C-alpha positions in Angstrom: 68.8 43.2 75.3 67.3 46.0 77.4 69.9 47.8 79.6 68.7 49.8 82.6 71.1 51.6 84.8 69.7 53.0 88.1 71.2 55.5 90.5 69.6 56.5 93.8 68.0 59.6 92.1 67.2 58.5 88.5 67.4 56.1 85.6 70.7 56.9 83.8 70.3 54.4 80.9 67.2 52.7 79.5 68.1 51.4 76.0 68.4 48.4 73.8 72.0 47.2 73.6 73.8 44.6 71.5 76.4 43.9 74.2 77.7 45.1 77.5 81.2 44.9 78.9 81.6 45.2 82.7 84.4 45.1 85.3 83.3 42.9 88.2 85.0 41.7 91.3 85.8 38.3 89.7 87.2 40.0 86.5 85.9 41.6 83.3 83.3 40.0 81.1 80.9 40.8 78.2 77.2 40.1 78.3 75.7 39.0 75.0 72.1 38.3 74.1 72.3 34.5 74.7 74.5 34.9 77.8 73.5 32.8 80.8 71.6 34.7 83.5 74.0 36.1 86.1 74.6 38.4 89.0 77.9 40.2 89.7 79.3 42.9 92.0 80.7 45.7 90.0 84.0 47.4 90.8 84.3 51.1 90.3 85.3 51.7 86.7 83.9 51.7 83.2 81.0 49.9 81.6 80.8 50.0 77.8 77.9 49.0 75.7 77.1 48.9 72.0 73.8 50.4 70.8 71.8 48.8 67.9 73.4 51.3 65.5 76.9 50.0 66.4 78.0 53.1 68.4 79.8 52.5 71.7 78.9 54.3 74.8 80.9 54.5 78.0 79.6 54.8 81.6 81.7 55.4 84.6 80.2 53.7 87.7 81.1 53.8 91.4 80.6 50.1 92.0 77.2 48.5 92.3 75.6 45.3 91.0 74.7 43.9 87.6 71.9 41.4 87.1 71.2 39.7 83.7 67.8 37.9 83.6 66.5 36.9 80.2 66.4 39.9 77.9 67.0 42.4 80.8 70.2 43.7 82.2 69.8 45.8 85.4 72.6 47.8 86.9 72.4 49.5 90.2 75.1 52.0 91.2 75.5 54.9 93.5 76.9 57.1 90.8 77.0 56.9 87.0 78.5 59.3 84.5 77.7 58.8 80.8 79.8 60.0 78.0 80.6 59.5 74.3 84.3 59.3 74.8 86.7 58.5 77.6 88.3 62.0 77.8 85.0 63.7 78.7 84.1 61.0 81.2 87.6 61.3 82.8 87.1 65.1 83.2 83.6 64.6 84.7 84.9 61.9 87.1 87.9 64.1 88.1 85.6 67.0 88.8 83.2 64.8 90.9 86.1 63.3 92.9 87.5 66.8 93.6 84.0 67.9 94.8 83.6 64.7 96.9 87.1 65.2 98.5 86.2 68.8 99.4 83.0 67.7 101.1 84.8 64.9 102.9 87.5 67.3 104.2 84.8 69.7 105.4 83.1 66.9 107.2 86.4 65.8 108.8 87.1 69.3 110.0 83.6 69.6 111.5 84.0 66.3 113.3 87.4 67.4 114.7 85.9 70.6 116.0 83.1 68.6 117.7 85.5 66.2 119.3 87.7 69.1 120.6 84.6 70.8 122.0 83.4 67.6 123.8 86.8 67.0 125.3 87.0 70.7 126.5 83.6 70.4 128.1 84.5 67.1 129.8 87.6 68.7 131.3 85.6 71.7 132.5 83.0 69.4 134.1 85.7 67.3 135.8 87.4 70.5 137.1 84.1 71.7 138.5 83.4 68.4 140.3 86.8 67.8 141.9 87.4 69.2 145.4 90.3 71.6 145.9 
């Protein structure tokens, strides 16, 4: 089977695989070459697939979809982190989550400053418009 994993910026995987294990909303399942065509919504978690040489590869995904049609398996996900072992993937995922959390906190702080500024300006306008 041909596995292709797409993120918004690039193709993370484009390889022949013997099988693919996924965690979908309805539960986990394995896709084999003669598996019926299917579409599923992925949960954030791990995909694992076996290459032709028998080696297992892990891919952390941040949700997405998987479509199996004939010989092709297409995965679309916002984020994918590939690694040869779970320890390296976990370290990469932890680093990415820390980075994302820092960006989200900066955005929340900026939004709070904007809200305070708008409220202050509204109070000033109201004070200017009211007779004394």
